[in-house]
KOLMARVO-753854 format. One line per 5 residues: for each residue x, y, z of C-alpha. Coordinates in steps of 0.02 Angstrom, whole numbers. Example, Ala and Ser with C-alpha at 12.3 -4.5 7.8 and 13.67 -1.06 7.14 Angstrom:
2
615/-225/390 | 684/-53/357
END
This chain:
1103
5513/3909/4900 | 5419/3780/4806 | 5252/3769/4737 | 5177/3663/4867 | 5244/3776/5009
5161/3921/4901 | 4996/3821/4908 | 5003/3793/5088 | 5043/3963/5130 | 4895/4034/5029
4773/3915/5118 | 4843/3957/5288 | 4830/4152/5244 | 4654/4149/5173 | 4569/4013/5288
4672/3989/5447 | 4585/4054/5606 | 4756/4088/5696 | 4803/4264/5681 | 4985/4225/5706
4992/4099/5564 | 4900/4207/5451 | 5031/4355/5491 | 5181/4235/5455 | 5095/4176/5292
5069/4355/5245 | 5250/4406/5279 | 5304/4247/5170 | 5190/4284/5029 | 5246/4466/5022
5429/4418/5007 | 5363/4291/4867 | 5290/4439/4775 | 5438/4545/4789 | 5550/4414/4713
5595/4453/4536 | 5617/4269/4492 | 5426/4230/4536 | 5369/4208/4346 | 5407/4034/4325
5325/3981/4497 | 5168/4090/4442 | 5148/3990/4288 | 5167/3819/4400 | 5040/3887/4507
4909/3913/4378 | 4953/3748/4289 | 4933/3633/4430 | 4844/3714/4568 | 4658/3670/4611
4654/3817/4741 | 4581/3976/4696 | 4685/4069/4812 | 4836/4003/4737 | 4777/4056/4567
4748/4218/4646 | 4917/4233/4711 | 4993/4189/4538 | 4887/4320/4451 | 4923/4466/4578
5099/4421/4584 | 5116/4429/4389 | 5027/4597/4387 | 5139/4672/4517 | 5291/4613/4415
5220/4678/4250 | 5167/4848/4344 | 5321/4877/4433 | 5463/4858/4295 | 5397/4799/4133
5558/4826/4049 | 5639/4681/4145 | 5534/4565/4035 | 5596/4536/3854 | 5474/4558/3719
5455/4371/3700 | 5409/4347/3880 | 5281/4480/3863 | 5193/4394/3727 | 5199/4230/3814
5124/4295/3961 | 4983/4374/3862 | 4952/4220/3755 | 4958/4109/3914 | 4827/4205/4003
4706/4211/3854 | 4723/4023/3834 | 4699/3992/4013 | 4539/4099/4021 | 4477/4008/3869
4512/3838/3946 | 4459/3876/4123 | 4288/3978/4107 | 4229/3920/4268 | 4347/3990/4384
4297/4097/4534 | 4244/4275/4488 | 4388/4353/4590 | 4525/4243/4500 | 4451/4288/4328
4449/4472/4377 | 4635/4450/4436 | 4681/4364/4279 | 4597/4498/4168 | 4674/4641/4266
4848/4562/4221 | 4803/4544/4039 | 4741/4716/4023 | 4880/4789/4115 | 5014/4707/4007
4913/4747/3847 | 4913/4937/3884 | 5097/4949/3930 | 5138/4853/3771 | 5017/4934/3652
5145/5025/3546 | 5268/4882/3546 | 5311/4788/3388 | 5340/4603/3400 | 5387/4522/3227
5332/4675/3137 | 5160/4663/3210 | 5071/4755/3352 | 5029/4601/3438 | 4945/4670/3582
4820/4773/3480 | 4738/4612/3424 | 4646/4601/3586 | 4477/4639/3513 | 4492/4504/3381
4552/4380/3514 | 4403/4425/3626 | 4280/4394/3487 | 4319/4207/3501 | 4265/4216/3672
4098/4303/3623 | 4054/4161/3508 | 4064/4032/3640 | 3969/3995/3793 | 3876/4113/3907
4027/4102/4028 | 4158/4126/3882 | 4057/4275/3825 | 4051/4355/3996 | 4243/4330/4001
4255/4416/3830 | 4155/4571/3883 | 4243/4585/4055 | 4412/4593/3959 | 4344/4732/3842
4273/4826/3992 | 4420/4819/4097 | 4535/4857/3958 | 4440/5012/3922 | 4451/5056/4104
4638/5026/4104 | 4663/5134/3947 | 4588/5279/4043 | 4675/5288/4203 | 4830/5363/4253
4887/5246/4389 | 5040/5186/4294 | 5099/5354/4246 | 5218/5373/4396 | 5300/5189/4355
5309/5139/4174 | 5222/5280/4073 | 5243/5465/4065 | 5078/5568/4049 | 5125/5604/3861
5141/5413/3830 | 4988/5372/3920 | 4880/5495/3817 | 4955/5433/3657 | 4920/5251/3697
4737/5309/3753 | 4710/5412/3602 | 4767/5255/3491 | 4645/5152/3582 | 4512/5283/3556
4536/5308/3376 | 4565/5125/3322 | 4461/5011/3450 | 4336/5109/3563 | 4195/5149/3428
4196/4970/3373 | 4184/4903/3557 | 4041/5024/3603 | 3944/4969/3437 | 3988/4786/3485
3917/4816/3668 | 3756/4888/3595 | 3738/4749/3469 | 3758/4616/3604 | 3646/4714/3723
3507/4724/3583 | 3527/4533/3551 | 3516/4503/3740 | 3359/4606/3760 | 3275/4523/3609
3307/4358/3678 | 3232/4407/3848 | 3083/4493/3784 | 3032/4319/3697 | 3002/4240/3877
2843/4289/3970 | 2915/4371/4131 | 3094/4435/4192 | 3103/4309/4323 | 3101/4160/4187
3240/4226/4086 | 3350/4309/4216 | 3455/4173/4274 | 3623/4202/4356 | 3732/4186/4198
3615/4301/4105 | 3610/4426/4250 | 3799/4429/4250 | 3808/4451/4054 | 3693/4605/4059
3792/4679/4200 | 3956/4663/4108 | 3882/4717/3940 | 3804/4876/4014 | 3964/4909/4117
4060/4892/3949 | 3939/5022/3864 | 3955/5148/4010 | 4151/5121/4022 | 4152/5165/3835
4049/5320/3861 | 4147/5371/4007 | 4311/5372/3924 | 4421/5517/3940 | 4416/5570/3758
4517/5729/3760 | 4618/5707/3926 | 4528/5829/4028 | 4457/5727/4165 | 4573/5766/4316
4459/5691/4450 | 4362/5543/4408 | 4269/5555/4567 | 4199/5720/4540 | 4019/5726/4467
4015/5897/4389 | 3910/5931/4241 | 4045/5872/4121 | 4031/5841/3938 | 4071/5681/3842
4195/5732/3708 | 4152/5587/3584 | 4240/5597/3414 | 4132/5653/3260 | 4139/5472/3188
4031/5413/3330 | 3883/5514/3263 | 3800/5369/3175 | 3786/5276/3334 | 3663/5415/3395
3581/5471/3241 | 3560/5321/3121 | 3563/5171/3247 | 3443/5208/3390 | 3554/5180/3537
3444/5301/3642 | 3298/5192/3620 | 3387/5041/3654 | 3455/5098/3831 | 3266/5168/3873
3194/4990/3828 | 3334/4910/3928 | 3285/5007/4075 | 3097/4963/4059 | 3124/4768/4030
3275/4742/4159 | 3260/4714/4348 | 3298/4863/4452 | 3482/4789/4493 | 3518/4807/4310
3410/4949/4253 | 3507/5083/4346 | 3654/5036/4240 | 3555/5082/4089 | 3514/5244/4160
3695/5278/4198 | 3723/5255/4013 | 3593/5368/3967 | 3667/5502/4080 | 3824/5489/3978
3736/5479/3816 | 3642/5646/3877 | 3811/5734/3904 | 3876/5704/3722 | 3940/5875/3662
3831/5987/3577 | 3939/6025/3430 | 3937/5849/3367 | 3760/5892/3300 | 3689/6021/3189
3535/6124/3263 | 3409/6013/3165 | 3499/5852/3236 | 3526/5916/3412 | 3341/5953/3430
3295/5773/3355 | 3424/5697/3479 | 3352/5796/3623 | 3176/5757/3589 | 3228/5576/3599
3290/5599/3770 | 3149/5706/3834 | 3015/5576/3768 | 3119/5434/3854 | 3125/5537/4015
2938/5582/4004 | 2888/5401/3983 | 2988/5356/4136 | 2898/5491/4237 | 2721/5443/4165
2742/5264/4225 | 2855/5290/4376 | 2933/5126/4323 | 3077/5076/4437 | 3092/5245/4539
3050/5163/4693 | 3226/5091/4687 | 3346/5218/4758 | 3490/5179/4631 | 3371/5200/4487
3306/5361/4573 | 3482/5431/4600 | 3530/5396/4414 | 3362/5471/4350 | 3389/5631/4445
3566/5645/4362 | 3480/5620/4199 | 3370/5764/4214 | 3506/5877/4279 | 3611/5836/4126
3466/5877/4012 | 3479/6060/4060 | 3678/6057/4088 | 3710/6015/3907 | 3562/6085/3812
3489/6266/3827 | 3320/6312/3876 | 3280/6390/3707 | 3306/6216/3642 | 3201/6125/3771
3052/6226/3752 | 3039/6186/3553 | 3034/6000/3594 | 2857/5944/3547 | 2808/5868/3715
2905/6006/3826 | 2737/6065/3911 | 2704/5895/3967 | 2883/5857/4017 | 2904/6017/4122
2742/5974/4203 | 2796/5793/4253 | 2973/5853/4302 | 2901/5987/4417 | 2778/5854/4489
2922/5732/4511 | 3032/5865/4595 | 2888/5912/4728 | 2856/5738/4762 | 3045/5708/4780
3067/5846/4902 | 2917/5803/5008 | 2990/5622/5018 | 3156/5696/5098 | 3208/5534/5172
3199/5429/5029 | 3359/5479/4929 | 3429/5652/5007 | 3587/5640/4905 | 3489/5648/4740
3403/5802/4785 | 3554/5902/4729 | 3532/5856/4546 | 3346/5904/4553 | 3386/6071/4626
3531/6088/4500 | 3401/6071/4351 | 3287/6207/4417 | 3438/6320/4462 | 3511/6312/4280
3323/6328/4204 | 3287/6491/4305 | 3465/6561/4268 | 3426/6539/4081 | 3271/6635/4077
3350/6804/4040 | 3429/6727/3880 | 3285/6635/3809 | 3235/6707/3635 | 3123/6578/3586
2933/6630/3574 | 2878/6452/3649 | 2814/6468/3825 | 2932/6392/3966 | 2802/6384/4097
2938/6404/4235 | 2837/6543/4311 | 2707/6433/4332 | 2794/6277/4398 | 2944/6347/4493
2838/6427/4644 | 2771/6249/4664 | 2954/6171/4684 | 3000/6338/4800 | 2854/6291/4903
2894/6104/4912 | 3079/6140/4967 | 3040/6263/5102 | 2890/6153/5170 | 2992/5994/5167
3131/6076/5269 | 3004/6128/5397 | 2918/5961/5408 | 3077/5859/5423 | 3122/5941/5596
2994/5864/5715 | 3027/5697/5631 | 3208/5709/5646 | 3189/5761/5823 | 3061/5627/5871
3153/5492/5782 | 3329/5535/5824 | 3379/5542/5644 | 3542/5632/5579 | 3514/5814/5556
3544/5883/5384 | 3589/6049/5473 | 3746/5970/5542 | 3814/5949/5360 | 3861/6126/5327
3930/6089/5151 | 3769/6015/5099 | 3680/6157/5173 | 3767/6291/5089 | 3758/6194/4918
3570/6187/4928 | 3557/6373/4986 | 3665/6427/4837 | 3534/6337/4715 | 3390/6406/4803
3456/6587/4795 | 3428/6567/4607 | 3276/6462/4612 | 3178/6577/4735 | 3200/6731/4630
3083/6670/4504 | 2920/6742/4533 | 2998/6821/4686 | 2842/6898/4755 | 2772/6734/4789
2932/6665/4869 | 2934/6811/4986 | 2754/6794/5028 | 2775/6619/5065 | 2931/6644/5179
2845/6792/5277 | 2692/6680/5308 | 2784/6528/5376 | 2912/6640/5469 | 2766/6732/5562
2684/6570/5593 | 2827/6485/5669 | 2894/6636/5755 | 2720/6662/5830 | 2710/6487/5901
2890/6500/5965 | 2848/6661/6066 | 2695/6574/6129 | 2788/6420/6180 | 2927/6528/6275
2792/6630/6359 | 2691/6479/6425 | 2745/6385/6582 | 2860/6230/6555 | 2724/6115/6620
2695/6005/6465 | 2802/5851/6437 | 2834/5897/6261 | 2871/6089/6306 | 3068/6066/6277
3034/5974/6114 | 2925/6100/6047 | 3052/6239/6082 | 3182/6126/5990 | 3060/6106/5846
3020/6286/5836 | 3208/6326/5840 | 3249/6200/5700 | 3118/6271/5585 | 3163/6448/5618
3344/6387/5581 | 3296/6337/5409 | 3186/6488/5369 | 3328/6612/5429 | 3441/6503/5304
3336/6505/5166 | 3284/6702/5188 | 3475/6736/5176 | 3483/6634/5027 | 3349/6728/4949
3425/6890/4982 | 3591/6841/4916 | 3508/6798/4752 | 3482/6993/4718 | 3543/7036/4548
3604/7203/4495 | 3442/7244/4394 | 3317/7192/4528 | 3188/7330/4551 | 3144/7425/4699
2995/7324/4750 | 3105/7175/4779 | 3206/7280/4898 | 3047/7313/4996 | 3019/7128/5004
3196/7101/5063 | 3167/7224/5190 | 3011/7142/5260 | 3106/6984/5277 | 3263/7070/5364
3147/7147/5496 | 3074/6980/5543 | 3251/6895/5566 | 3319/7049/5665 | 3183/7046/5772
3203/6854/5796 | 3382/6896/5832 | 3327/7010/5972 | 3218/6883/6050 | 3352/6755/6051
3478/6872/6127 | 3367/6912/6261 | 3375/6725/6317 | 3562/6733/6344 | 3656/6666/6427
3534/6547/6502 | 3473/6481/6340 | 3546/6476/6161 | 3525/6371/6004 | 3683/6359/5916
3613/6305/5752 | 3497/6456/5742 | 3643/6567/5796 | 3745/6501/5658 | 3600/6524/5538
3580/6708/5592 | 3766/6739/5569 | 3748/6664/5389 | 3595/6786/5362 | 3694/6933/5421
3839/6888/5305 | 3707/6897/5155 | 3646/7061/5205 | 3815/7123/5223 | 3866/7068/5049
3711/7138/4965 | 3660/7296/5076 | 3816/7359/5144 | 3900/7408/4976 | 3934/7587/4924
3893/7553/4738 | 3710/7492/4772 | 3554/7592/4787 | 3453/7532/4924 | 3341/7683/4985
3171/7581/4998 | 3256/7431/5092 | 3304/7553/5227 | 3147/7654/5221 | 3056/7503/5263
3183/7456/5411 | 3165/7629/5472 | 2986/7621/5493 | 2984/7465/5599 | 3154/7463/5684
3226/7634/5663 | 3378/7568/5551 | 3384/7707/5428 | 3552/7677/5342 | 3714/7571/5325
3783/7643/5478 | 3634/7605/5587 | 3631/7422/5519 | 3820/7414/5554 | 3777/7458/5739
3652/7311/5743 | 3777/7202/5662 | 3913/7245/5788 | 3799/7226/5945 | 3757/7050/5878
3947/7019/5859 | 3993/7079/6031 | 3851/6969/6104 | 3915/6811/6019 | 4088/6835/6079
4030/6866/6261 | 3913/6715/6275 | 3969/6584/6152 | 4153/6563/6196 | 4118/6384/6212
4068/6361/6034 | 4213/6371/5909 | 4094/6359/5756 | 3994/6520/5817 | 4144/6616/5861
4232/6579/5696 | 4077/6622/5602 | 4055/6788/5698 | 4241/6835/5681 | 4230/6794/5490
4087/6922/5480 | 4184/7050/5578 | 4345/7011/5465 | 4245/7038/5306 | 4177/7200/5380
4358/7263/5418 | 4422/7221/5249 | 4336/7364/5153 | 4387/7548/5184 | 4207/7618/5178
4144/7495/5308 | 4300/7521/5423 | 4281/7693/5432 | 4098/7679/5485 | 4137/7559/5607
4271/7648/5695 | 4150/7788/5749 | 4030/7662/5823 | 4024/7657/6016 | 4016/7464/6004
4172/7448/5908 | 4262/7575/6034 | 4197/7450/6168 | 4285/7307/6091 | 4447/7411/6068
4448/7467/6248 | 4388/7297/6332 | 4470/7148/6242 | 4481/7046/6399 | 4406/6878/6446
4288/6972/6566 | 4192/7032/6418 | 4241/6903/6296 | 4243/6730/6368 | 4322/6649/6223
4484/6745/6270 | 4491/6646/6426 | 4608/6490/6448 | 4458/6377/6480 | 4391/6400/6303
4523/6285/6216 | 4433/6245/6057 | 4386/6431/6022 | 4558/6502/6062 | 4607/6450/5876
4507/6599/5831 | 4599/6733/5937 | 4715/6774/5790 | 4580/6825/5680 | 4500/6931/5824
4655/7032/5851 | 4679/7043/5662 | 4514/7134/5653 | 4550/7245/5812 | 4731/7279/5743
4649/7349/5578 | 4517/7449/5674 | 4653/7519/5785 | 4756/7575/5632 | 4616/7680/5564
4658/7831/5677 | 4813/7776/5766 | 4943/7877/5667 | 5090/7895/5788 | 4987/7896/5954
5098/7785/6059 | 4996/7821/6221 | 4838/7757/6122 | 4934/7597/6072 | 4994/7568/6241
4822/7578/6313 | 4751/7468/6190 | 4893/7337/6228 | 4867/7348/6407 | 4760/7192/6436
4901/7088/6332 | 5035/7180/6440 | 4942/7125/6603 | 4930/6954/6535 | 5114/6931/6491
5160/7015/6655 | 5072/6895/6752 | 5145/6747/6651 | 5326/6815/6709 | 5270/6791/6892
5197/6616/6862 | 5286/6460/6900 | 5359/6380/6735 | 5310/6260/6672 | 5133/6252/6733
4964/6208/6638 | 4900/6379/6673 | 5055/6467/6606 | 5053/6356/6449 | 4872/6394/6405
4907/6582/6437 | 5064/6571/6322 | 4956/6489/6186 | 4831/6618/6184 | 4949/6763/6196
5053/6694/6045 | 4896/6688/5938 | 4835/6860/5996 | 5008/6945/5955 | 5017/6850/5786
4843/6929/5742 | 4899/7092/5790 | 5065/7085/5686 | 4967/7010/5541 | 4862/7169/5538
5001/7300/5567 | 5053/7313/5387 | 5127/7483/5395 | 5289/7553/5474 | 5215/7649/5622
5109/7524/5712 | 5223/7391/5680 | 5366/7484/5753 | 5257/7513/5903 | 5225/7334/5924
5408/7284/5901 | 5464/7417/6039 | 5325/7339/6152 | 5380/7163/6123 | 5573/7175/6113
5671/7165/6220 | 5560/7151/6364 | 5452/7001/6314 | 5533/6901/6177 | 5653/6805/6299
5495/6736/6371 | 5441/6645/6216 | 5610/6578/6184 | 5606/6510/6362 | 5436/6436/6332
5509/6351/6180 | 5651/6268/6283 | 5519/6196/6407 | 5389/6145/6288 | 5470/6095/6130
5390/5922/6144 | 5215/6008/6137 | 5166/6060/5958 | 5012/6155/6041 | 5146/6272/6115
5277/6276/5988 | 5166/6299/5836 | 5090/6467/5895 | 5256/6537/5954 | 5347/6492/5797
5199/6562/5677 | 5210/6729/5796 | 5392/6743/5751 | 5365/6698/5569 | 5239/6840/5563
5354/6962/5652 | 5499/6942/5525 | 5390/6947/5374 | 5412/7109/5287 | 5227/7132/5240
5200/7277/5131 | 5378/7354/5159 | 5329/7376/5350 | 5498/7334/5409 | 5591/7506/5377
5710/7532/5506 | 5805/7699/5532 | 5985/7701/5467 | 6043/7712/5646 | 5931/7587/5716
6009/7407/5751 | 5831/7327/5761 | 5847/7225/5600 | 6001/7140/5661 | 5926/7121/5840
5765/7054/5759 | 5869/6922/5668 | 5973/6869/5818 | 5813/6839/5916 | 5753/6737/5771
5912/6636/5771 | 5910/6607/5950 | 5731/6541/5932 | 5771/6424/5782 | 5921/6359/5866
5838/6326/6025 | 5696/6238/5945 | 5800/6144/5832 | 5916/6078/5980 | 5773/6008/6086
5660/5947/5939 | 5806/5841/5859 | 5832/5756/6014 | 5650/5689/6024 | 5598/5514/5974
5436/5528/5888 | 5328/5383/5807 | 5316/5385/5609 | 5129/5417/5618 | 5165/5566/5729
5308/5645/5628 | 5221/5780/5541 | 5120/5861/5696 | 5268/5839/5822 | 5410/5885/5709
5385/5924/5528 | 5251/6056/5539 | 5368/6155/5655 | 5513/6127/5530 | 5397/6200/5403
5368/6356/5499 | 5548/6373/5546 | 5591/6371/5354 | 5460/6502/5319 | 5532/6602/5456
5709/6598/5395 | 5655/6628/5209 | 5549/6786/5266 | 5697/6853/5360 | 5835/6814/5230
5745/6890/5091 | 5660/7039/5189 | 5794/7169/5137 | 5806/7246/5302 | 5962/7156/5375
6141/7174/5310 | 6200/6989/5336 | 6384/7041/5292 | 6396/7127/5460 | 6392/6958/5548
6549/6896/5482 | 6634/7061/5484 | 6610/7086/5676 | 6628/6895/5723 | 6442/6870/5766
6391/6693/5739 | 6205/6716/5745 | 6192/6681/5551 | 6305/6532/5545 | 6224/6459/5703
6048/6466/5616 | 6105/6403/5450 | 6196/6263/5526 | 6046/6224/5633 | 5933/6233/5474
6050/6106/5393 | 6035/5992/5537 | 5835/6005/5529 | 5844/5967/5336 | 5951/5821/5358
5833/5738/5487 | 5692/5734/5363 | 5669/5585/5256 | 5660/5624/5072 | 5484/5544/5042
5414/5660/5172 | 5467/5812/5089 | 5341/5790/4940 | 5215/5697/5049 | 5172/5855/5147
5133/6010/5035 | 5167/6142/5169 | 5333/6066/5213 | 5382/6046/5033 | 5338/6228/4978
5430/6299/5129 | 5578/6190/5110 | 5604/6221/4922 | 5572/6413/4941 | 5706/6410/5071
5831/6312/4971 | 5798/6428/4825 | 5828/6580/4941 | 5987/6509/5013 | 6047/6464/4836
6011/6646/4772 | 6080/6754/4910 | 6199/6639/5012 | 6275/6524/4885 | 6443/6544/4971
6381/6470/5129 | 6302/6326/5029 | 6473/6289/4952 | 6554/6265/5126 | 6423/6143/5183
6466/5965/5232 | 6454/5852/5082 | 6310/5757/5152 | 6203/5907/5161 | 6241/5967/4983
6202/5782/4924 | 6038/5792/5009 | 5993/5946/4928 | 6038/5894/4761 | 5941/5731/4779
5790/5829/4844 | 5800/5942/4690 | 5806/5791/4581 | 5634/5732/4659 | 5567/5900/4653
5584/5925/4465 | 5456/5784/4441 | 5345/5847/4572 | 5160/5875/4521 | 5173/6055/4601
5223/6168/4455 | 5292/6294/4590 | 5400/6163/4669 | 5471/6100/4501 | 5507/6291/4453
5590/6322/4618 | 5704/6171/4600 | 5751/6224/4428 | 5793/6394/4493 | 5889/6327/4647
5989/6208/4524 | 6019/6351/4401 | 6100/6456/4548 | 6204/6317/4605 | 6281/6254/4441
6298/6432/4387 | 6407/6460/4527 | 6512/6313/4493 | 6534/6365/4326 | 6599/6534/4381
6697/6463/4513 | 6781/6350/4384 | 6818/6504/4260 | 6897/6592/4423 | 7002/6435/4449
7061/6438/4268 | 7102/6632/4285 | 7181/6595/4460 | 7305/6457/4384 | 7347/6568/4236
7385/6724/4335 | 7486/6611/4468 | 7580/6552/4326 | 7597/6710/4239 | 7616/6822/4395
7690/6707/4538 | 7683/6837/4669 | 7508/6921/4626 | 7378/6886/4755 | 7216/6843/4703
7054/6861/4813 | 6935/6724/4822 | 6774/6720/4945 | 6794/6530/4963 | 6957/6438/4934
6954/6302/4810 | 7007/6179/4943 | 6841/6224/5052 | 6732/6232/4900 | 6607/6073/4931
6531/6108/4759 | 6702/6089/4667 | 6749/5941/4779 | 6584/5839/4741 | 6601/5878/4562
6769/5814/4554 | 6744/5650/4659 | 6561/5617/4600 | 6528/5691/4435 | 6391/5569/4412
6276/5663/4528 | 6254/5821/4421 | 6273/5708/4262 | 6114/5625/4319 | 6026/5782/4351
6083/5838/4171 | 5997/5665/4110 | 5844/5696/4213 | 5806/5873/4149 | 5834/5807/3968
5721/5660/3999 | 5578/5784/4057 | 5601/5898/3910 | 5603/5774/3775 | 5470/5647/3844
5365/5721/3991 | 5226/5848/3999 | 5347/5981/4040 | 5255/6132/4110 | 5403/6244/4165
5508/6227/4003 | 5583/6401/4030 | 5640/6361/4203 | 5715/6206/4153 | 5806/6284/4007
5924/6384/4123 | 6005/6251/4212 | 6008/6124/4075 | 6119/6248/3972 | 6249/6262/4120
6249/6072/4154 | 6286/6050/3962 | 6429/6165/3961 | 6495/6084/4121 | 6483/5911/4054
6503/5937/3867 | 6584/5760/3844 | 6443/5680/3937 | 6308/5761/3839 | 6402/5716/3679
6386/5534/3731 | 6217/5552/3790 | 6154/5635/3625 | 6244/5475/3524 | 6143/5349/3640
5987/5439/3605 | 6016/5443/3413 | 6075/5270/3395 | 5925/5203/3501 | 5808/5267/3351
5780/5163/3197 | 5898/5191/3057 | 5770/5302/2958 | 5751/5422/3110 | 5933/5432/3166
5974/5578/3034 | 5822/5673/3094 | 5864/5651/3272 | 6036/5717/3245 | 5981/5867/3162
5861/5905/3314 | 6015/5904/3422 | 6123/6003/3308 | 5986/6133/3305 | 5982/6136/3493
6154/6186/3506 | 6150/6308/3360 | 6232/6467/3395 | 6271/6424/3577 | 6429/6491/3648
6522/6436/3802 | 6460/6571/3922 | 6320/6620/4027 | 6274/6786/3953 | 6089/6827/3959
6094/6832/3763 | 6168/6664/3764 | 6040/6588/3889 | 5895/6666/3793 | 5952/6592/3633
5967/6414/3708 | 5795/6433/3786 | 5722/6477/3609 | 5814/6319/3536 | 5748/6214/3672
5579/6267/3644 | 5594/6235/3445 | 5684/6056/3489 | 5540/6007/3599 | 5410/6063/3473
5493/5963/3323 | 5528/5826/3435 | 5350/5803/3478 | 5295/5832/3294 | 5407/5689/3248
5333/5572/3373 | 5149/5613/3333 | 5161/5509/3176 | 5077/5339/3200 | 5211/5246/3096
5350/5313/3222 | 5259/5290/3385 | 5326/5120/3413 | 5507/5184/3392 | 5460/5340/3510
5384/5236/3640 | 5527/5107/3641 | 5651/5260/3663 | 5547/5312/3817 | 5556/5134/3889
5744/5125/3866 | 5775/5297/3944 | 5835/5219/4109 | 5964/5137/4011 | 6039/5271/3891
6006/5413/4008 | 6132/5345/4123 | 6296/5340/4020
END
C-alpha cells in the first residue's frame, strides 16, 4: 500500500458520508497499523502529506508500533524516531492540535520506554528537558508545544498502562523514581517561573479580555496543567486508583521544601485564581488542592503553621470576595480545597492560625449558602460535609486553649442541611427534577457524614428534628384526613411523604452517631425521635395495601437498622431510652422492641412483594437480627416469628408467589433466616421439621403433577431452588442437614436433574438449581458427617455427577453469541467447578470405592469437567473473576488429590491446563497466582517421583527380571511423562516464566513460586544451566562475576531430592537471591544494564 493510497483512505475514513466506504477504509487502515513494516511509510506520510488526518495516522501508527514491541526497534531507530519527532514539531508549530497531541504522545512514549537505555555512552532520552527549553525560547506556539511535551511526559511517567506489555511494575517504578529525582522538581519550578512571568505580562494590560487571546489562553492552560501534573505525580507508588478522590496525601520529596517555603508558590496560584478567567482559574484551584495535600512531615511545627496560614488566608480572601465561585468548576475545586484543609491538618493547628475565627465564620456561611443552593453543584456538597465531619470528629482530641467556635457554627450547618432537604422536595416534584433519594449511594454517604456533624450540640439537633418532624407529620395527617377534592391533594401527599422520608433517614443517621460515652440525656432524646418514627410507621402501615410510599418504607427500614445496631445490643445500657418508649408506646425492653420490628418485617413481606428493594432491605434487617445469639433467642419466643415459621406461603407473603419475579431473588435470604430460627429449638424433632417443610413439600408435589416444560413449572422451580438453597445454607450442623437430605433425596432430586435436561438453555433455571446443589455438597462447618453404615455420601456424589454430566452434555451443544457467553455458559461452568471442588475436598466420600466396584460416576464427572474446561477460551478464564477463582481452585484440588487421574488425561487437556497455569502465574489476583504455583508443584512433583520410580523399576527389572512392580499408572499411559518426553519445552518455558517473575517482577507470592521452581530445576538441570549462562553473559563484564555468584548461592546446599528440608533450604536461598539481585539493580550506575537485561528476557529466557 503506497502513500497516496493511505492518504486517500484517511480522507475516505474521516470525511466520507458513505458508511460502507468508511468501514472499508477503517479495515484497510487497521491492517496498515498492524503491519510491522509500517515505519518508513509513516515517515513518508509525515514528510509529504498536507492532510492532518494522514499525519494523525502516521503518529498513532508509530505510537502503536513503539508500544506493542519496542524491542523490535534497534537503538538507532529509536533515537532517530525521537530526533525526527522533535525536529518535526519544531519546524511545524502550526499543526492541528490533535496532530500535535498525537506526535507528543509518541515522543513521550518512546522517551519513557528508553529512559534507562544508553546510546553511545549517553542517556540520550534523558535530555528531553534540555531539548524542550529550545521550544520555550521560541514563539508562543513553540512554547505551548514545549510545555505540552513536559506535561504529557509527566503524565506518561506516572501511569501504568505499559506495565503489561513492555514494562514490569518494578521497572516502571524505577523509571518513575529516576524521573522524579532528576527532573520533576526542576520542571515544577520551571512551570511556576513561566506562570509568574505570564501573570506579570497579563497584569500589565488593563483587562483580562485585552490580553487573553487564544494563544495566551492555550499557554496558560498548558502551564497550569503541567504544574498540576507535577503535583499529582505518584511520588511513592501508592496511588492504585487515579480516579478515586480520597483525602490523599501528596508525598513530595524533602528537596521540594524551598518551593513552598522560600518561593511563594502558594501566593502565585491564589493570584492566578484572581486574575485569570473562570475557564482557567479552576486549574489554579486544582493546583492549590494538591499543594494543600502536601505531606505534613515535610515541615516542622513552625513551618507547618506558617504554610497553613497562607492557605487559610488565601481561602478566606476568596470567601470574602466570592470571586469566581459562581462558576461550577471553580466552586467544585474550592470545596475540595476546603476539605483538604482539614484532611491534612489538625484542628489544633487550624485554631492557632491568626485569622481562624474569621475563616471558620466565612466557611460556615459559605456552607450554609451552598446547602441552600442545593441545585447549583450537588456533587460538591460532599466535600463541605466531609470538612465539617472531620472537624467535629476532631473535637475530643483538641488540646489547644484557643476557641474552635464549632459549637457556634455547626448547628447552623445542621439546620441548613436538614431544611435544604425538606425544601428541595416540592421543587423536585413540581419541576420533575431527578430525585436525590433515588441515588442510594449518595444518600448513605451524606447520612454517614451527618451522623457525626449532628452530634455536635446534639440537643439542638434533636430539637430541630423533632420540631420539623412534628410539623410535617401533622400536616401529613391533616391532608390524609381531608377529602381529596383539591387539585393538589395528591401532590401535597407526595410532598409530605418525601419530606418525611428525608427526616426519617436523618433521624436514623443521628441515632447511629451515638458514641459509647454519650450521656443518658442523649438516650432520652433518641427515645423521643424513635417514638415519632414508630408512630409514623403505624400510620403508614394502616394505609396498606391501598397506599404505600416505597421511598418512605426504605427510609423506615434504614432507621430500624440503625436502631438495631445501637439499642438492640447486650453490651449497652439503655434504660432511659426504653423508659421513654414505655411511657408513650408501651415498649419497655428489647423484646418488645423486637416485637415491633418483627411486625414491620411481616407487614413488608406481605404487602411489598412487588418491590425488590423493600423486600431486600427488609430481609437484610431480619438476617442481621438472626445472626446474633442474643437476639435470635429472643426472636424465637415471639408469636410473630412463630407465625412466619408456620405460614411461609405465598398467601401470607406475596413475594413467594410466581408473579413476584424480581423479588424472588431474595427468597434464599428469607429461608436462610427461617432456617436459623428453626434450628434454635429443633434438636432431633423430625415431626416439627416435616411440619415446617410442608409448604415446600406441597409446592414440589404440585410440580410433579404439572406438565413439563411449562412456564408455571419453570417459575415454581426457580423459586423452589432458591428456597432450598437458603435453607441448606442455614443448616450448618449435622442434624438439620440430615433431615433436609432425607427429605430431598431420593424423592425430589431427580426432578431437578430433569429440569436441567429441559431448561439447560435457560440460565434463569440452571443457575439456581446448580447453586442449590453446590450448597448441598458443601461441607459447611463439617455438617456432612454420615454414619459408618450410611451410603449417603456416595449417593450424594452420584447424584451430583449425574447433574453435572446432564448439564454439560446439553450446554456444550448450544451455540451462544460471544457477548452472551458468560451468562449463558461460563457462569454455569463456574458453579459446576465450585460444586465439584466442594465435594472432592469435602472428606465425606471415599473415591477409591468407585473404581473398586466398577462405578463410573467419578470418571464420568471428571471427563465431563475436562470437556467443559476445553470449551473455555484461555482469555475468558482471567477476564471473569468468579470463573477464574472456581477454575483454578478446582485444578489445584484435582492436582492435590486426583493427580493419577490427571496423568491419564488426553494430551490436549493437560496442555490446556499447563497453559492456563502459565497465564495464571502472572494474574493480578494473588490467590490465583498462589493456586497456580501449588497446582504446578503437585504436577511436577508427581512427574519427578514417577521418573524416580521409573528408574527404580528399570533397575529392578534388570536386577530381578521375574519380580513384579506395582504401579498406579503404567508409564505408557502416563500423559505427563509422554508430554515431558515429546515436548520438554512446555515445562521449560514454565521454568523460564517462574525465574523471570522471581528475578524481575513484583513477586507477591515468592514462597509459593519457590516450590515448583526447585522441582523444575531438578527436572531440567541442563536447561537451567544454559539459562543461567545466558543471563550471566547478558550482563556487562563487570557484573557477570557477581551474577554468577548469585546463582551459585541460589543452589548452594541443594540436593537432588524433594525432602521438606531441601525445599525449605531452596526457599531461603531464593529469598536471599532475590534480595541481593534487587540490591544490585538499585544502583543508578547499573540500572541501564539491569533494564536491558529485562528487555532481553524474551530472548534469553527461551533457550
